C-alpha positions in Angstrom: -38.0 -27.6 -80.9 -36.6 -30.5 -79.0 -37.4 -34.2 -78.3 -36.5 -36.7 -75.8 -32.7 -37.0 -76.0 -32.8 -40.9 -76.3 -35.2 -40.9 -79.2 -34.0 -42.1 -82.6 -36.0 -42.0 -85.8 -35.6 -45.2 -87.7 -35.7 -44.2 -91.4 -38.4 -46.8 -92.1 -40.8 -44.5 -90.2 -40.5 -41.9 -93.1 -39.8 -44.5 -95.8 -40.7 -42.3 -98.8 -38.3 -39.5 -97.7 -34.9 -39.6 -99.4 -31.8 -39.6 -97.2 -31.3 -35.7 -97.3 -35.0 -35.2 -96.3 -34.9 -37.8 -93.5 -31.7 -36.2 -92.0 -33.1 -32.8 -92.3 -36.5 -33.3 -90.8 -35.1 -35.4 -88.0 -32.6 -32.7 -87.0 -35.1 -29.9 -87.4 -37.5 -31.6 -85.0 -34.8 -31.6 -82.3 -34.3 -35.4 -82.5 -30.7 -36.2 -82.0 -30.3 -39.6 -83.6 -31.3 -41.7 -86.6 -31.2 -45.3 -87.9 -30.6 -45.7 -91.6 -31.7 -48.2 -94.2 -29.4 -49.6 -96.8 -31.4 -48.7 -99.9 -31.5 -44.8 -99.3 -27.8 -45.0 -98.4 -26.9 -46.8 -101.6 -29.0 -44.4 -103.6 -26.5 -41.7 -102.9 -23.5 -43.9 -102.4 -21.9 -44.8 -99.0 -19.2 -41.9 -99.0 -21.8 -39.3 -99.7 -24.2 -40.7 -97.2 -21.5 -40.7 -94.5 -20.6 -37.1 -95.3 -24.3 -36.1 -95.1 -24.7 -37.9 -91.8 -21.6 -36.0 -90.4 -23.1 -32.7 -91.6 -26.4 -33.4 -90.0 -24.8 -33.7 -86.5 -27.0 -36.7 -85.7 -26.0 -39.9 -84.0 -26.2 -43.1 -85.9 -28.0 -45.9 -84.1 -28.6 -48.8 -86.5 -28.2 -49.9 -90.1 -31.2 -51.9 -91.5 -31.0 -54.5 -92.6 -29.2 -57.6 -93.6 -29.7 -61.3 -93.0 -32.0 -63.4 -95.2 -29.7 -66.4 -95.1 -31.9 -69.4 -94.4 -31.6 -71.0 -97.8 -29.5 -74.2 -98.3 -25.9 -74.1 -99.4 -25.4 -72.8 -102.9 -24.9 -69.7 -105.0 -27.9 -67.8 -103.5 -26.6 -68.4 -99.9 -23.0 -67.3 -100.9 -24.4 -64.2 -102.5 -26.5 -63.4 -99.4 -23.4 -63.8 -97.1 -21.3 -61.6 -99.4 -24.0 -58.9 -99.2 -24.1 -59.2 -95.5 -20.3 -58.5 -95.4 -20.9 -55.3 -97.5 -23.6 -54.3 -95.0 -21.2 -54.8 -92.1 -18.7 -52.5 -93.8 -21.4 -49.9 -94.4 -22.4 -49.9 -90.8 -18.8 -49.4 -89.6 -18.5 -46.4 -92.0 -21.8 -44.8 -90.9 -21.1 -45.3 -87.3 -17.8 -43.5 -87.6 -19.5 -40.7 -89.5 -22.2 -40.1 -86.9 -22.0 -37.8 -84.0 -20.4 -38.9 -80.6 -22.3 -41.8 -79.1 -23.2 -43.4 -82.4 -23.4 -47.2 -82.4 -22.3 -49.7 -85.0 -25.3 -52.0 -85.0 -26.5 -54.0 -88.0 -29.9 -55.4 -87.7 -30.3 -59.0 -89.0 -33.7 -60.4 -90.2 -33.1 -64.1 -90.6 -35.3 -65.0 -93.5 -38.2 -67.3 -93.8 -38.6 -70.9 -94.7 -37.0 -71.8 -98.0 -39.5 -72.7 -100.7 -41.0 -76.1 -100.2 -39.6 -76.5 -96.7 -41.3 -77.0 -93.3 -38.1 -77.4 -91.3 -38.1 -74.4 -89.0 -35.4 -75.9 -86.8 -33.1 -76.6 -89.7 -33.6 -73.0 -91.0 -32.7 -71.7 -87.6 -29.6 -73.8 -87.6 -28.6 -72.3 -90.9 -29.0 -68.8 -89.3 -26.5 -69.9 -86.6 -24.1 -71.1 -89.3 -24.4 -67.9 -91.3 -23.7 -65.7 -88.3 -20.7 -68.0 -87.6 -19.3 -67.1 -90.9 -20.1 -63.3 -90.5 -19.0 -62.9 -86.9 -15.2 -62.6 -87.6 -15.8 -59.9 -90.2 -18.1 -58.1 -87.7 -15.5 -58.3 -85.0 -12.8 -56.9 -87.2 -15.0 -54.1 -88.3 -16.3 -53.2 -84.8 -19.9 -54.0 -85.7 -22.5 -55.8 -83.6 -24.9 -58.0 -85.5 -28.3 -57.6 -83.9 -30.6 -60.7 -84.5 -34.1 -59.4 -84.6 -36.9 -61.9 -83.7 -40.1 -61.2 -85.7 -43.6 -62.0 -84.7 -44.5 -65.6 -85.5 -46.9 -64.5 -88.2 -43.7 -63.8 -90.2 -42.1 -67.2 -89.6 -42.8 -68.6 -93.0 -41.8 -65.8 -95.2 -39.5 -63.3 -93.3 -37.9 -64.6 -90.1 -37.7 -68.1 -88.5 -36.5 -66.6 -85.3 -39.7 -65.7 -83.5 -38.8 -65.1 -79.9 -36.1 -63.1 -78.0 -35.1 -66.4 -76.4 -34.4 -68.0 -79.7 -32.3 -65.1 -80.8 -30.3 -65.3 -77.5 -29.8 -69.0 -77.9 -28.2 -68.3 -81.3 -26.2 -65.4 -80.1 -24.8 -67.3 -77.1 -22.3 -69.0 -79.5 -20.6 -65.6 -79.9 -19.2 -62.7 -78.0 -21.7 -60.0 -77.1 -19.7 -57.3 -78.9 -20.1 -59.5 -82.1 -23.7 -60.7 -81.9 -26.6 -59.3 -79.9 -30.4 -59.0 -80.3 -32.8 -56.3 -81.3 -35.6 -55.9 -78.8 -38.6 -54.6 -80.9 -41.8 -54.1 -79.1 -44.0 -54.9 -82.0 -42.5 -58.3 -82.4 -42.1 -59.4 -78.8 -44.9 -57.9 -76.7 -47.1 -61.0 -76.9 -44.5 -63.4 -75.7 -45.4 -64.7 -72.1 -41.7 -65.2 -71.4 -40.6 -61.8 -72.6 -39.7 -60.2 -69.3 -37.4 -63.1 -68.2 -35.9 -63.0 -71.7 -35.2 -59.3 -71.6 -33.5 -59.8 -68.1 -31.5 -62.7 -69.6 -30.5 -60.4 -72.6 -29.4 -57.9 -70.0 -27.3 -60.3 -68.0 -25.6 -61.6 -71.1 -25.0 -58.1 -72.5 -27.0 -58.8 -75.7 -29.4 -55.9 -76.1 -28.0 -54.2 -79.2 -30.9 -51.9 -79.8 -34.4 -51.2 -78.4 -37.0 -50.3 -81.0 -40.6 -49.3 -80.3 -43.9 -49.0 -82.1 -47.4 -50.1 -81.3 -49.8 -53.0 -82.3 -53.4 -52.3 -83.1 -56.1 -54.5 -84.6 -57.6 -55.1 -87.0 -54.4 -55.7 -89.0 -54.3 -54.6 -92.7 -54.2 -57.1 -95.5 -50.5 -56.6 -95.7 -49.6 -57.3 -92.0 -46.0 -56.0 -92.6 -47.6 -52.5 -92.6 -49.5 -52.9 -89.3 -47.3 -50.8 -87.0 -48.6 -47.7 -85.2 -47.3 -44.7 -83.2 -46.4 -45.6 -79.6 -49.5 -45.2 -77.4 -52.0 -45.8 -80.3 -52.4 -49.5 -79.6 -52.3 -52.2 -77.0 -48.5 -52.6 -76.1 -47.6 -52.1 -72.5 -44.6 -49.7 -73.0 -44.3 -49.2 -69.3 -43.5 -52.9 -68.5 -41.3 -53.4 -71.5 -39.4 -50.2 -71.2 -38.8 -50.6 -67.5 -37.6 -54.2 -68.1 -35.1 -53.0 -70.7 -34.0 -50.1 -68.5 -33.4 -52.5 -65.6 -30.8 -54.2 -67.6 -28.6 -51.0 -67.7 -29.5 -50.2 -71.3 -28.9 -46.5 -71.6 -28.5 -45.9 -75.3 -30.9 -44.5 -78.0 -34.3 -46.0 -78.6 -35.6 -46.2 -82.1 -39.2 -45.7 -83.3 -39.6 -47.9 -86.3 -43.1 -47.8 -88.0 -44.3 -49.6 -91.2 -47.7 -48.1 -92.0 -49.0 -47.0 -95.4 -51.0 -44.1 -94.1 -48.0 -42.8 -92.0 -45.7 -43.1 -95.0 -48.1 -41.1 -97.0 -48.0 -38.2 -94.6 -45.5 -35.3 -94.6 -42.2 -36.6 -93.2 -41.7 -33.5 -90.9 -45.2 -34.0 -89.5 -44.5 -37.8 -89.0 -41.3 -37.0 -87.1 -43.0 -34.4 -84.9 -45.8 -36.8 -84.1 -43.4 -39.6 -83.4 -41.5 -37.4 -81.0 -44.7 -36.5 -79.2 -45.9 -40.1 -79.0 -42.5 -41.2 -77.7 -42.6 -38.5 -75.1 -46.1 -39.7 -73.9 -45.7 -43.4 -74.1 -42.1 -44.3 -73.7 -40.2 -41.5 -72.1 -41.9 -41.5 -68.8 -40.6 -45.0 -68.1 -36.9 -44.2 -68.8 -34.5 -44.3 -65.9 -32.7 -41.2 -66.9 -31.1 -39.2 -69.7 -29.0 -41.0 -72.4 -25.4 -41.4 -71.5 -23.4 -40.0 -74.5 -19.9 -41.5 -74.8 -17.0 -39.7 -76.5 
């Protein structure tokens, strides 16, 4: 069995699978790459997780997630920044353990409005300040911090960065190898300025990862769990994928799905269906096979 060579399974898509299972079903499905989450990695310990990744033969594409640093200065902010530094080190270790072509990308979700606040602008500035503190550590570790804009419905509780343009404005203060952006179709498809923003991200060398899944209504009560297999909803993968490809992005593309029904399914079946959906909805719009670096 084989899948498109640029497909990566983000571990969130099979959330209830432990790390060993996630690696096994991904490799057995002929998928060549995986993005990992911190919690399953920490369950087994970083050194063990790195060895397991090496043994799997899979490329490592992203580490999810860090961030959540919009709170005012104080102990909670200091603790968050310290945890982000740990996440940077984890990312570097896992990228080194993955197969050739692995990328050291740490996804950052900024965090929502602090309790009692209505100051979105101030919260975004604290995101910029936090990344300013973390960028030297990321540079030394060889890790790229990927700011992920989330759909505006998450601005209050999860992410005050709502558009790719906002993410790029923050990233502009830093070198592209230090700070880039995550382009996730679920979060950015609605944006009327998304195609120019993707082109800008390409010009500035800021696309750290391209992630795909679909949007379909009605949304569930927990809107966080409203992602679907590519092709099952309304997102125009042709336009978005071609725009990303036109920037010269030639690395792996992650499918990241949060959906309770999908999580309840057998992980091997989910990976197989993900590969099929990617092949139908995304792969036809790719410029060519993934370029693997030594």
